[in-house]
C-alpha positions in Angstrom: -33.8 63.2 -158.1 -31.7 61.9 -154.9 -33.1 61.9 -151.9 -32.9 64.2 -149.1 -30.4 64.3 -146.0 -33.2 63.6 -143.6 -35.0 60.7 -145.6 -33.3 57.5 -145.2 -32.9 55.8 -149.0 -34.8 52.3 -148.1 -37.8 54.2 -146.0 -40.9 52.6 -146.8 -43.0 54.9 -148.8 -46.2 55.8 -147.1 -49.8 54.0 -148.0 -50.7 55.6 -151.7 -47.5 57.4 -152.5 -46.1 54.6 -154.5 -44.5 56.4 -157.7 -43.1 54.9 -161.0 -39.5 53.8 -161.6 -37.1 52.4 -164.1 -37.2 48.7 -163.7 -33.5 47.3 -162.3 -33.5 44.2 -163.4 -35.8 41.2 -165.0 -37.4 40.8 -161.2 -38.2 44.2 -161.0 -39.7 44.1 -164.6 -41.7 40.7 -163.7 -42.9 42.1 -160.5 -42.9 45.6 -161.6 -41.4 46.7 -158.3 -39.5 50.0 -159.3 -43.0 51.0 -161.1 -44.9 50.7 -157.7 -42.0 52.9 -156.3 -40.6 49.9 -154.2 -37.6 48.3 -153.8 -36.4 44.5 -153.2 -35.6 44.8 -149.7 -38.7 46.8 -148.8 -40.5 43.4 -150.8 -38.4 41.1 -148.5 -38.9 43.1 -145.5 -42.8 43.1 -146.1 -42.8 39.5 -146.7 -41.4 38.9 -143.1 -43.1 41.1 -141.5 -46.5 39.5 -142.9 -45.7 36.4 -141.9 -44.7 36.7 -138.7 -48.3 38.6 -138.2 -50.3 35.7 -139.8 -48.2 32.4 -139.0 -50.7 31.8 -135.4 -52.9 30.3 -138.1 -50.6 27.4 -138.0 -51.6 26.7 -134.5 -55.0 28.1 -134.4 -56.3 26.3 -137.7 -55.2 22.7 -136.4 -56.8 23.8 -132.7 -60.2 24.6 -134.2 -60.3 21.8 -137.1 -59.2 19.0 -134.2 -61.8 19.9 -132.0 -64.7 18.8 -134.5 -66.0 15.3 -134.5 -67.5 14.2 -137.6 -70.5 12.2 -138.0 -68.7 8.9 -137.3 -66.7 10.0 -134.4 -63.1 11.0 -136.1 -60.9 13.6 -135.2 -58.1 15.1 -137.5 -54.9 14.0 -136.3 -53.1 17.7 -135.2 -49.6 16.9 -136.6 -51.5 16.2 -140.3 -53.7 19.5 -140.0 -50.0 21.4 -139.1 -48.5 20.3 -142.4 -52.0 21.0 -144.4 -52.4 24.7 -143.0 -48.6 25.3 -143.7 -48.9 23.8 -147.0 -51.7 25.1 -148.5 -51.1 28.7 -146.6 -47.3 28.5 -148.8 -48.7 27.4 -152.1 -51.5 29.8 -152.2 -49.7 32.7 -151.2 -46.8 31.9 -153.6 -49.9 31.6 -156.4 -51.2 34.9 -155.4 -47.9 36.8 -155.6 -47.0 35.3 -159.2 -50.4 35.6 -160.8 -52.0 38.5 -159.0 -48.9 40.5 -158.1 -50.2 42.0 -155.1 -48.9 41.9 -151.3 -51.8 39.5 -150.2 -51.2 36.4 -148.5 -53.7 33.5 -148.0 -54.1 31.1 -145.2 -57.0 28.9 -143.5 -59.7 31.6 -142.9 -60.9 32.0 -139.0 -64.4 31.6 -139.2 -64.8 29.5 -142.2 -63.0 26.2 -140.4 -65.3 27.1 -137.5 -68.4 26.4 -140.2 -66.4 23.4 -141.4 -65.5 22.0 -137.9 -68.3 22.4 -135.8 -71.7 22.8 -138.5 -70.3 20.5 -141.2 -68.2 17.4 -139.8 -70.8 16.6 -137.5 -73.4 16.0 -139.9 -70.8 13.9 -142.3 -67.6 12.6 -142.8 -64.3 14.8 -142.6 -63.4 14.1 -146.7 -67.3 14.8 -147.4 -67.1 18.4 -145.1 -63.8 18.9 -146.9 -65.3 18.3 -150.4 -67.9 21.2 -149.4 -65.5 23.7 -149.5 -63.7 22.4 -152.6 -67.3 22.8 -154.0 -67.5 26.3 -152.8 -64.2 27.3 -154.3 -65.3 26.1 -157.5 -68.5 28.0 -157.2 -66.5 31.2 -156.6 -64.4 30.4 -159.3 -67.5 30.4 -161.9 -68.9 33.4 -160.4 -65.7 35.1 -161.0 -65.6 34.0 -164.8 -68.8 34.7 -165.3 -68.9 38.1 -163.6 -71.4 37.4 -161.1 -69.7 37.6 -158.1 -69.8 41.4 -158.0 -73.4 41.0 -158.6 -74.1 38.5 -155.6 -71.8 40.9 -153.9 -73.6 44.0 -154.7 -77.3 41.9 -154.0 -76.2 42.0 -150.2 -77.3 44.8 -148.6 -73.7 46.4 -147.3 -75.1 46.8 -143.3 -75.7 42.9 -143.7 -72.6 42.2 -144.9 -70.8 44.1 -141.9 -73.1 42.5 -139.9 -72.0 38.6 -141.2 -68.7 39.7 -140.4 -69.3 41.0 -137.0 -71.5 37.9 -136.0 -68.3 36.0 -137.3 -66.4 37.7 -134.9 -68.7 37.2 -131.9 -68.7 33.7 -132.7 -64.9 33.1 -132.9 -64.4 34.9 -129.7 -67.3 32.5 -128.2 -65.1 29.8 -129.3 -62.0 31.1 -127.9 -63.6 31.6 -124.5 -65.1 27.9 -124.4 -62.0 26.3 -125.9 -59.7 28.1 -123.1 -62.0 26.9 -120.3 -62.6 30.8 -119.4 -66.1 30.0 -120.1 -67.7 26.7 -119.9 -71.3 25.0 -121.1 -73.3 24.4 -117.7 -74.5 20.6 -117.9 -78.4 19.6 -117.6 -77.4 18.0 -114.2 -76.3 21.5 -112.7 -80.0 22.2 -112.5 -79.6 25.8 -113.6 -81.0 27.9 -116.3 -77.8 29.6 -117.2 -76.3 27.7 -120.3 -73.1 29.2 -119.6 -70.9 30.3 -116.9 -67.6 31.3 -115.7 -65.0 28.6 -115.2 -66.1 25.9 -113.2 -69.0 26.7 -111.2 -68.8 30.4 -111.6 -65.4 30.2 -110.7 -61.9 30.5 -112.4 -59.8 27.2 -111.3 -56.6 25.8 -112.4 -53.5 27.1 -114.2 -54.5 26.7 -118.0 -57.0 29.0 -117.4 -54.4 31.6 -115.5 -52.1 31.2 -119.0 -55.2 32.1 -121.1 -55.8 35.3 -119.4 -52.3 36.3 -119.2 -52.2 35.5 -123.0 -55.1 37.7 -123.6 -53.9 40.3 -121.6 -50.4 40.3 -123.2 -52.1 39.8 -126.3 -53.9 43.4 -126.0 -51.6 45.2 -124.4 -49.3 44.0 -127.9 -51.9 44.9 -129.8 -52.4 48.7 -128.4 -48.7 49.5 -128.5 -49.0 48.8 -132.2 -46.1 45.5 -131.9 -45.7 43.9 -135.0 -46.1 40.1 -134.9 -48.6 40.8 -131.4 -50.6 38.3 -131.8 -47.6 35.5 -132.6 -45.7 36.8 -129.7 -48.4 36.4 -127.3 -49.0 32.7 -128.4 -45.1 32.1 -128.0 -45.1 33.7 -124.6 -47.8 31.9 -123.3 -46.7 28.4 -124.7 -43.5 28.9 -122.8 -45.2 29.8 -119.7 -47.3 27.0 -120.1 -44.4 24.6 -120.5 -42.7 26.1 -117.3 -46.1 25.8 -115.5 -46.8 22.4 -116.5 -43.4 21.0 -115.8 -43.2 22.7 -112.3 -47.1 21.8 -111.1 -48.6 18.4 -111.7 -51.8 19.2 -114.0 -54.2 16.8 -115.0 -53.8 16.5 -119.0 -57.5 16.7 -119.2 -57.1 20.3 -117.9 -55.1 21.2 -121.3 -57.8 19.5 -123.7 -56.2 18.3 -126.6 -52.5 19.4 -126.6 -50.5 19.5 -123.4 -47.6 21.9 -123.3 -44.6 19.4 -123.2 -41.1 20.2 -124.6 -40.8 18.1 -128.2 -38.0 15.6 -128.2 -37.0 17.6 -131.3 -37.8 20.7 -133.3 -37.5 19.0 -136.8 -39.8 16.2 -138.3 -40.7 15.4 -141.4 -44.2 16.4 -142.5 -47.5 14.2 -142.7 -49.1 14.8 -145.6 -51.8 12.5 -144.7 -54.6 14.7 -145.0 -53.8 15.7 -148.6 -56.6 14.8 -151.0 -58.8 13.3 -148.6 -61.7 14.5 -150.2 -65.2 13.4 -151.5 -66.8 16.1 -153.6 -70.6 14.8 -153.2 -70.6 12.5 -150.6 -71.9 15.0 -148.1 -75.1 15.5 -150.3 -75.5 11.3 -149.8 -75.1 12.3 -146.0 -77.8 15.9 -145.4 -80.0 15.8 -148.7 -79.5 17.9 -151.6 -81.1 21.4 -150.2 -79.2 21.1 -146.8 -76.1 20.0 -148.5 -76.4 23.2 -151.1 -77.0 25.7 -148.3 -73.9 24.3 -146.6 -72.0 24.7 -149.7 -73.4 28.6 -149.9 -72.3 28.8 -146.1 -68.9 28.4 -146.6 -69.1 30.5 -150.0 -70.7 33.6 -147.9 -68.6 33.3 -145.1 -65.3 33.6 -147.1 -66.8 35.8 -149.9 -67.2 39.2 -148.2 -64.2 38.9 -146.0 -61.7 38.4 -149.2 -63.5 41.1 -151.3 -63.0 43.3 -148.4 -59.6 42.5 -147.7 -58.3 42.6 -151.0 -59.9 46.1 -151.6 -58.5 46.9 -148.0 -55.1 46.2 -148.5 -54.8 47.5 -152.1 -56.0 50.6 -150.5 -53.5 50.6 -148.1 -50.8 50.3 -150.4 -51.9 52.8 -152.9 -52.6 50.0 -155.6 -56.5 50.7 -156.1 -57.7 53.2 -159.1 -60.4 55.9 -158.9 -63.2 53.1 -159.0 -61.4 51.2 -155.6 -59.9 48.2 -158.3 -56.9 46.5 -158.4 -55.0 46.2 -160.8 -55.7 42.5 -162.6 -58.7 42.2 -159.9 -60.0 39.1 -162.1 -56.8 37.6 -161.5 -56.7 38.2 -157.9 -60.5 36.9 -157.8 -59.7 33.9 -159.4 -56.9 33.0 -157.3 -59.1 33.6 -154.1 -61.5 31.1 -155.6 -58.7 28.9 -156.4 -57.2 29.0 -152.7 -60.9 28.1 -151.3 -60.8 24.9 -153.2 -57.2 24.0 -152.9 -57.5 24.5 -149.0 -60.6 22.1 -148.8 -58.4 19.7 -151.1 -55.7 20.0 -148.6 -57.9 19.5 -145.6 -57.0 22.5 -144.1 -60.4 24.3 -145.0 -60.9 27.2 -146.9 -58.0 29.2 -147.9 -58.7 33.0 -148.2 -57.1 36.0 -147.8 -55.6 37.7 -144.7 -56.4 41.2 -143.8 -52.6 40.8 -141.8 -51.3 41.3 -144.8 -51.5 45.2 -144.0 -48.4 44.6 -141.5 -46.0 43.9 -144.8 -47.6 46.8 -146.7 -46.8 48.9 -143.6 -43.0 47.6 -144.1 -43.3 49.0 -147.5 -44.1 46.0 -149.5 -46.3 46.5 -152.9 -45.8 43.8 -155.3 -46.1 40.2 -155.2 -42.5 39.7 -154.4 -43.2 40.1 -150.7 -45.7 37.2 -151.2 -42.9 35.0 -152.0 -41.1 35.4 -149.0 -44.2 34.8 -146.9 -45.3 32.0 -149.0 -41.6 30.5 -148.8 -41.4 30.8 -145.0 -45.0 28.7 -144.8 -43.4 26.2 -146.6 -40.3 26.4 -144.3 -42.6 25.7 -141.4 -43.5 22.4 -142.8 -40.2 20.9 -141.4 -41.0 22.5 -137.5 -44.2 20.6 -137.2 -43.3 19.8 -133.7 -42.8 23.2 -132.1 -46.7 24.1 -133.4 -47.8 21.2 -131.9 -46.8 22.1 -128.1 -49.2 25.1 -128.4 -52.3 24.3 -125.8 -55.4 25.8 -126.5 -55.0 28.0 -123.7 -52.1 29.9 -125.3 -53.5 30.1 -128.8 -57.2 31.0 -127.7 -56.4 34.4 -126.7 -56.2 35.4 -130.7 -59.8 34.1 -131.3 -60.8 37.0 -128.9 -58.5 39.3 -129.9 -59.4 38.8 -133.9 -63.3 38.7 -132.6 -62.6 42.3 -131.6 -60.9 43.4 -134.2 -63.3 42.5 -136.9 -66.2 44.4 -134.7 -64.3 47.4 -134.3 -63.6 47.4 -137.8 -67.1 46.8 -138.7 -69.9 48.0 -136.4 -69.6 51.6 -137.0 -70.4 51.1 -140.7 -73.7 50.2 -140.1 -76.4 52.6 -140.5 -78.2 52.3 -137.1 -80.7 54.9 -138.0 -82.3 52.8 -140.8 -84.3 50.0 -138.7 -84.8 47.8 -141.6 -80.9 47.7 -141.7 -80.3 47.7 -138.2 -82.6 45.0 -137.4 -81.6 42.4 -139.2 -78.1 43.3 -139.0 -78.3 43.1 -135.1 -80.4 39.7 -135.5 -77.7 38.2 -137.8 -74.7 39.1 -135.0 -76.5 37.7 -132.0 -77.6 34.5 -134.0 -74.6 33.4 -135.0 -72.9 33.0 -131.5 -75.9 32.4 -129.9 -77.3 29.5 -132.1 -73.5 28.4 -132.5 -74.4 28.5 -136.1 -73.1 30.7 -139.0 -75.6 29.5 -141.3 -78.4 30.4 -139.0 -76.9 34.0 -138.2 -77.2 34.6 -142.0 -80.6 33.1 -142.6 -82.3 35.1 -139.8 -80.4 38.2 -140.9 -81.6 37.8 -144.6 -85.4 36.7 -143.8 -85.6 39.7 -141.7 -84.3 42.3 -143.9 -86.6 41.0 -146.7 -89.3 41.1 -144.2 -89.0 44.5 -143.2 -88.6 46.1 -146.5 -91.7 44.5 -147.4 -93.5 45.6 -144.6 -92.2 49.1 -144.8 -93.2 49.2 -148.7 -89.7 49.2 -150.0 -89.8 45.7 -151.3 -88.6 46.9 -154.6 -85.7 47.8 -153.2 -84.6 44.2 -152.3 -82.8 42.7 -155.2 -84.2 39.6 -156.9 -81.0 37.7 -156.2 -81.4 38.0 -152.5 -85.4 37.2 -152.8 -83.5 34.1 -154.6 -81.5 33.4 -151.3 -84.0 34.3 -149.1 -86.1 31.8 -150.5 -83.4 28.8 -149.8 -82.9 29.6 -146.4 -86.8 29.5 -145.8 -87.0 26.3 -146.9 -83.9 25.4 -145.0 -85.6 26.8 -141.5 -88.9 25.1 -142.2 -87.3 21.6 -143.5 -88.2 19.6 -140.7 -92.0 20.8 -140.6 -92.2 20.2 -144.3 -90.7 16.4 -144.3 -93.2 15.7 -141.1 -96.3 17.1 -143.9 -94.6 15.2 -146.4 -94.3 12.2 -144.3 -90.4 12.1 -145.1 -88.4 9.9 -142.3 
């Protein structure tokens, strides 16, 4: 039936309305474009929209990983991190498009990179930390192949899953506030019981923090107005303002932090692949021990596990691709690519690569197949030669995105927790607050799991706790008591 006069021929179909059509060419048949009610122009537009919605990761991931210092005092090179981030995002996104045939793009996961930078690296070398990420990805692939991934997912109560995501969001927000200089750590010499404070001595001082405030305001305004690419636009605008201010006003470089906003001598440069393959699979266990090493791997695994699962289902539902059971076509392939992407991210020293919820931007433009991923992934690979543009972005221009992403994670999950059930609400609360307050995602997950087991047992509902969760809880109990256990055993 021909379209009505009032309906644009190439208007994107509303979510859930994809209908079958006759394949027009080999590309159409391979990606099942017409079958899913889409067109090649829609897929191209969708791929573009997804890239611009998530391209900020090229800037943010190097800032988060670059801020970390490993056990031996080494920091990762920003230029090499930009290359690694763009390369891994491009390759894994294309892989998902070709194998999974879904419009779900991938890149270094926010939250997981904080785990690698702030928890793993300080205990070992960078290659050791990235090796932990590779191992987590391999475990994910084994879980998918064995069918255990769904069982592990079912073992974690829904409320606790939501709380883990919210806690990560709060943790990301705190990192953004601290790295921007909006919130600072009060040194012991300050003779105060307040561990954190506003700006310097309770006041906001200096132009860099002004850039952060303006960037944060702009990001929220664009977000509320539903502007596509709001985060990327705000980063570009804030960076431009930072360059102008830095040119007109004499500002000490230390006020900007790791990156001083200066106009690069060129916008194109050869990518630096120096970090690719710099991985030690089992070196981290030598540094921290087998138990702690296993828990680190478990933390990376769990940090990306539920976000990826939720993103896959959420984007699939938004695109109208899920069946009555909420399953995507070829879910096994999609999950396997997700696990392989985590391992690939570690192999490339970009941290774990995972599915991005910003893929819904492409779905909103009409994307329904993996062809959109080829566009998104291709743009990430093209970004490899524009590294100088990414390395002029100061943290004050990029960290507003962390705060906003933290807000989005909270907004999407907090209402889904059953606050009327104290055996769910209390562990969820402890999980959420423990992550930012202890500056550790591992601690938050462990405290939440143990609290859930304790409260269910105290209320006579121990049998409602899955056995697999009890195993996880036992590992965390040993982890928290490792110090007393070592002293009891006389271990140095």
